[in-house]
Backbone as CSV, one residue per row, in Angstrom:
resi,resn,N_x,N_y,N_z,CA_x,CA_y,CA_z,C_x,C_y,C_z
1,MET,-3.638,-12.381,-1.396,-3.901,-10.970,-1.573,-4.184,-10.274,-0.253
2,ALA,-3.788,-10.913,0.830,-4.019,-10.329,2.143,-3.253,-9.032,2.343
3,GLY,-2.211,-8.816,1.557,-1.399,-7.610,1.687,-2.182,-6.331,1.503
4,ILE,-3.268,-6.395,0.809,-4.061,-5.195,0.557,-4.681,-4.663,1.849
5,HIS,-4.953,-5.540,2.810,-5.598,-5.095,4.050,-4.703,-4.139,4.830
6,ALA,-3.444,-4.513,5.038,-2.528,-3.639,5.783,-2.353,-2.308,5.056
7,PHE,-2.304,-2.346,3.743,-2.168,-1.118,2.963,-3.416,-0.257,3.105
8,ASP,-4.584,-0.870,3.074,-5.837,-0.142,3.253,-5.857,0.556,4.615
9,VAL,-5.417,-0.143,5.653,-5.370,0.447,6.994,-4.400,1.621,7.011
10,SER,-3.227,1.449,6.423,-2.251,2.539,6.369,-2.826,3.766,5.668
11,MET,-3.498,3.557,4.555,-4.030,4.685,3.799,-5.218,5.325,4.506
12,CYS,-5.934,4.544,5.285,-7.061,5.079,6.047,-6.563,5.958,7.196
13,MET,-5.467,5.551,7.805,-4.993,6.235,9.005,-3.829,7.194,8.750
14,ASP,-3.043,6.963,7.699,-1.819,7.728,7.506,-1.659,8.146,6.050
15,SER,-0.550,7.726,5.464,-0.234,8.098,4.086,0.595,6.993,3.449
16,LEU,0.849,7.149,2.175,1.657,6.176,1.443,3.058,6.094,2.036
17,ALA,3.653,7.226,2.352,4.997,7.218,2.952,4.986,6.500,4.303
18,TRP,3.966,6.770,5.098,3.869,6.123,6.413,3.717,4.615,6.278
19,HIS,3.089,4.171,5.200,2.883,2.730,5.039,4.198,1.971,5.124
20,PHE,5.257,2.546,4.613,6.544,1.852,4.622,7.150,1.810,6.028
21,GLY,6.686,2.638,6.912,7.035,2.507,8.325,6.217,1.416,8.982
22,ASN,4.965,1.303,8.549,4.068,0.283,9.101,4.386,-1.110,8.554
23,GLN,4.806,-1.169,7.302,5.065,-2.447,6.644,6.329,-2.306,5.800
24,ASN,7.423,-2.873,6.273,8.681,-2.712,5.546,9.419,-4.023,5.300
25,ASP,8.729,-5.118,5.475,9.291,-6.417,5.114,9.100,-6.605,3.610
26,GLU,10.168,-6.936,2.914,10.110,-7.029,1.452,9.054,-8.024,0.969
27,ARG,8.894,-9.125,1.660,7.879,-10.112,1.246,6.488,-9.524,1.341
28,ASP,6.229,-8.770,2.415,4.916,-8.136,2.569,4.682,-7.069,1.510
29,LEU,5.730,-6.315,1.213,5.597,-5.277,0.192,5.340,-5.893,-1.180
30,LYS,6.022,-6.985,-1.494,5.778,-7.678,-2.766,4.344,-8.190,-2.819
31,GLU,3.878,-8.742,-1.705,2.502,-9.249,-1.649,1.499,-8.122,-1.879
32,THR,1.753,-6.973,-1.274,0.859,-5.827,-1.459,0.853,-5.381,-2.918
33,LEU,2.028,-5.242,-3.508,2.118,-4.829,-4.909,1.430,-5.843,-5.817
34,ASN,1.680,-7.118,-5.600,1.027,-8.160,-6.402,-0.486,-8.131,-6.215
35,SER,-0.928,-7.872,-4.993,-2.368,-7.792,-4.716,-3.001,-6.631,-5.475
36,LEU,-2.357,-5.483,-5.439,-2.887,-4.322,-6.159,-3.004,-4.617,-7.649
37,ARG,-2.013,-5.272,-8.191,-2.058,-5.631,-9.619,-3.153,-6.653,-9.903
38,GLU,-3.221,-7.677,-9.082,-4.231,-8.721,-9.281,-5.645,-8.139,-9.195
39,LEU,-5.823,-7.195,-8.298,-7.134,-6.577,-8.127,-7.406,-5.479,-9.156
40,GLU,-6.485,-5.335,-10.104,-6.602,-4.384,-11.206,-6.664,-2.936,-10.738
41,LEU,-5.971,-2.645,-9.647,-5.795,-1.280,-9.171,-4.478,-0.763,-9.754
42,THR,-4.448,-0.701,-11.065,-3.226,-0.448,-11.818,-2.550,0.863,-11.433
43,GLU,-3.310,1.940,-11.381,-2.717,3.242,-11.059,-2.139,3.239,-9.646
44,ILE,-2.879,2.656,-8.721,-2.415,2.611,-7.331,-1.200,1.699,-7.224
45,ALA,-1.192,0.611,-7.970,-0.018,-0.275,-7.977,1.210,0.478,-8.479
46,GLU,1.042,1.271,-9.520,2.168,2.059,-10.048,2.666,3.064,-9.013
47,MET,1.748,3.704,-8.324,2.123,4.661,-7.285,2.847,3.972,-6.135
48,PHE,2.346,2.812,-5.757,2.970,2.031,-4.692,4.393,1.652,-5.094
49,GLU,4.544,1.200,-6.326,5.857,0.793,-6.814,6.822,1.980,-6.878
50,GLN,6.335,3.125,-7.301,7.164,4.327,-7.323,7.610,4.712,-5.910
51,MET,6.670,4.636,-4.967,7.007,4.979,-3.588,8.007,3.993,-3.023
52,TRP,7.835,2.732,-3.343,8.775,1.701,-2.891,10.171,1.993,-3.451
53,GLY,10.228,2.372,-4.706,11.508,2.738,-5.298,12.150,3.913,-4.575
54,PHE,11.332,4.893,-4.207,11.841,6.036,-3.460,12.351,5.600,-2.086
55,MET,11.600,4.737,-1.421,11.930,4.329,-0.053,13.019,3.261,0.006
56,ASN,13.290,2.600,-1.091,14.229,1.485,-1.095,15.578,1.803,-0.436
57,PRO,16.191,2.953,-0.712,17.477,3.241,-0.050,17.363,3.399,1.474
58,TYR,16.147,3.565,1.968,15.930,3.805,3.397,15.375,2.581,4.134
59,MET,15.292,1.444,3.452,14.654,0.273,4.063,15.367,-0.202,5.326
60,SER,16.682,-0.181,5.346,17.376,-0.631,6.558,17.097,0.318,7.717
61,THR,16.978,1.597,7.435,16.626,2.572,8.473,15.215,2.312,8.977
62,LEU,14.295,2.048,8.068,12.918,1.751,8.471,12.857,0.515,9.357
63,ARG,13.600,-0.504,8.980,13.588,-1.750,9.763,14.225,-1.560,11.140
64,SER,15.259,-0.735,11.209,15.932,-0.522,12.496,15.174,0.476,13.375
65,GLU,14.318,1.265,12.745,13.561,2.314,13.435,14.478,3.316,14.129
66,ASP,15.672,3.501,13.577,16.625,4.490,14.087,16.649,5.660,13.113
67,PHE,15.928,6.701,13.450,15.775,7.852,12.572,16.676,9.006,13.012
68,GLY,17.804,8.653,13.566,18.787,9.656,13.967,18.278,10.600,15.039
69,GLY,17.469,10.083,15.942,16.929,10.904,17.018,15.724,11.736,16.618
70,LYS,15.311,11.617,15.380,14.156,12.374,14.903,12.876,11.555,15.063
71,ASP,11.796,12.255,15.172,10.475,11.646,15.133,10.261,11.097,13.721
72,PHE,9.568,9.974,13.601,9.360,9.351,12.291,8.742,10.330,11.293
73,ALA,7.737,11.070,11.727,7.074,12.025,10.824,8.058,13.077,10.323
74,ASP,8.900,13.588,11.219,9.896,14.589,10.819,10.919,13.987,9.863
75,TRP,11.301,12.758,10.125,12.263,12.066,9.255,11.696,11.902,7.852
76,LEU,10.410,11.526,7.742,9.785,11.391,6.424,9.811,12.699,5.653
77,VAL,9.573,13.791,6.356,9.630,15.105,5.715,11.061,15.409,5.284
78,GLU,12.024,15.147,6.167,13.428,15.449,5.882,13.951,14.724,4.643
79,ILE,13.573,13.461,4.476,14.071,12.703,3.320,13.263,12.977,2.050
80,GLY,12.192,13.750,2.170,11.371,14.100,1.013,10.267,13.111,0.699
81,ALA,10.058,12.141,1.582,9.058,11.096,1.325,7.633,11.650,1.316
82,GLU,7.327,12.523,2.250,5.963,13.082,2.296,5.678,13.903,1.045
83,ASN,6.650,14.670,0.604,6.486,15.457,-0.616,6.320,14.542,-1.836
84,PHE,7.143,13.496,-1.916,7.063,12.553,-3.028,5.702,11.853,-3.063
85,ALA,5.132,11.607,-1.888,3.867,10.873,-1.788,2.634,11.759,-1.939
86,ARG,2.785,13.054,-1.840,1.632,13.962,-1.731,0.560,13.733,-2.799
87,GLU,0.914,13.782,-4.069,-0.082,13.610,-5.138,-0.622,12.184,-5.170
88,LYS,0.231,11.239,-4.849,-0.204,9.840,-4.803,-1.232,9.651,-3.684
89,ASP,-0.953,10.257,-2.538,-1.895,10.190,-1.419,-3.255,10.745,-1.827
90,LYS,-3.251,11.894,-2.483,-4.514,12.517,-2.897,-5.324,11.573,-3.782
91,TYR,-4.642,10.932,-4.716,-5.325,10.006,-5.628,-5.900,8.816,-4.852
92,ILE,-5.087,8.224,-3.984,-5.529,7.036,-3.236,-6.630,7.407,-2.246
93,TRP,-6.493,8.535,-1.561,-7.538,8.974,-0.629,-8.844,9.247,-1.372
94,ALA,-8.767,9.807,-2.577,-9.983,10.050,-3.373,-10.652,8.722,-3.725
95,PHE,-9.840,7.729,-4.091,-10.383,6.402,-4.381,-11.089,5.860,-3.140
96,CYS,-10.431,5.962,-2.005,-11.010,5.448,-0.756,-12.289,6.196,-0.394
97,LYS,-12.307,7.502,-0.606,-13.505,8.293,-0.312,-14.648,7.896,-1.237
98,GLU,-14.329,7.678,-2.503,-15.343,7.262,-3.480,-15.952,5.912,-3.106
99,HIS,-15.151,5.077,-2.478,-15.597,3.750,-2.046,-15.616,3.711,-0.521
100,SER,-16.307,4.686,0.068,-16.200,4.952,1.502,-16.572,3.775,2.400
101,ASP,-17.447,2.910,1.953,-17.820,1.786,2.814,-16.682,0.790,2.989
102,TYR,-15.848,0.623,1.963,-14.811,-0.402,2.011,-13.417,0.065,1.604
103,GLY,-13.266,1.290,1.145,-11.955,1.794,0.752,-11.316,0.934,-0.326
104,LEU,-10.037,0.662,-0.166,-9.325,-0.169,-1.146,-9.885,-1.587,-1.200
105,LEU,-10.463,-2.031,-0.095,-11.014,-3.391,-0.068,-12.230,-3.545,-0.980
106,SER,-12.802,-2.431,-1.428,-13.935,-2.516,-2.358,-13.535,-3.218,-3.645
107,SER,-12.259,-3.156,-3.972,-11.791,-3.812,-5.189,-11.984,-5.320,-5.129
108,TRP,-12.028,-5.859,-3.924,-12.296,-7.293,-3.769,-13.672,-7.660,-4.306
109,LEU,-14.639,-6.794,-4.063,-16.011,-7.076,-4.515,-16.072,-7.154,-6.037
110,THR,-15.457,-6.187,-6.679,-15.419,-6.178,-8.142,-14.667,-7.397,-8.655
111,TYR,-13.553,-7.688,-8.039,-12.730,-8.828,-8.436,-13.531,-10.133,-8.320
112,ALA,-14.217,-10.320,-7.213,-14.993,-11.548,-7.001,-16.105,-11.695,-8.032
113,ARG,-16.704,-10.568,-8.414,-17.752,-10.617,-9.439,-17.174,-10.931,-10.814
114,ASN,-16.005,-10.352,-11.102,-15.396,-10.546,-12.414,-14.703,-11.894,-12.565
115,TYR,-14.161,-12.413,-11.458,-13.364,-13.643,-11.504,-13.764,-14.614,-10.391
116,PRO,-15.007,-15.056,-10.374,-15.431,-15.947,-9.273,-14.619,-17.242,-9.226
117,GLU,-14.155,-17.683,-10.371,-13.376,-18.935,-10.400,-12.044,-18.789,-9.692
118,ARG,-11.566,-17.591,-9.511,-10.302,-17.367,-8.804,-10.499,-17.227,-7.287
119,CYS,-11.747,-17.171,-6.880,-12.043,-16.884,-5.471,-12.458,-18.120,-4.678
120,VAL,-12.598,-19.230,-5.350,-12.976,-20.456,-4.648,-12.031,-21.574,-5.073
121,VAL,-11.846,-22.463,-4.180,-11.018,-23.633,-4.470,-11.946,-24.825,-4.512
122,SER,-11.855,-25.562,-5.571,-12.687,-26.763,-5.659,-11.779,-27.981,-5.591
123,GLU,-12.290,-28.977,-4.970,-11.534,-30.221,-4.890,-11.883,-31.093,-6.085
124,VAL,-10.852,-31.650,-6.672,-11.044,-32.542,-7.787,-10.678,-33.948,-7.307
125,ASN,-11.593,-34.829,-7.453,-11.354,-36.210,-7.016,-10.909,-37.066,-8.160
């Protein structure tokens, strides 16, 4: 569930659309989505998945970092990503503000309390 950390940093510093510039490897994105689901951040997982669906046609561009001579921020606006993310950003930022000490990582605390058996590995002899 380490994928949640990079997403938390992206949401703290940027936006949902920007996250796909920061993290665009499919394995990492799957890990982030799975982490959000495992941590029972259902609404945020749905928003992440919707944004991924929106960004999917642009993944090769994101990986190449060739935005046709445009600044990344301008490119996100041009393709409609910032507009698509706007309401999702508001929801996620509100969650992070509500849990200001830990942001999205606060879900780990709840998860550990609810499922301690999933948080430790025991050796069986």
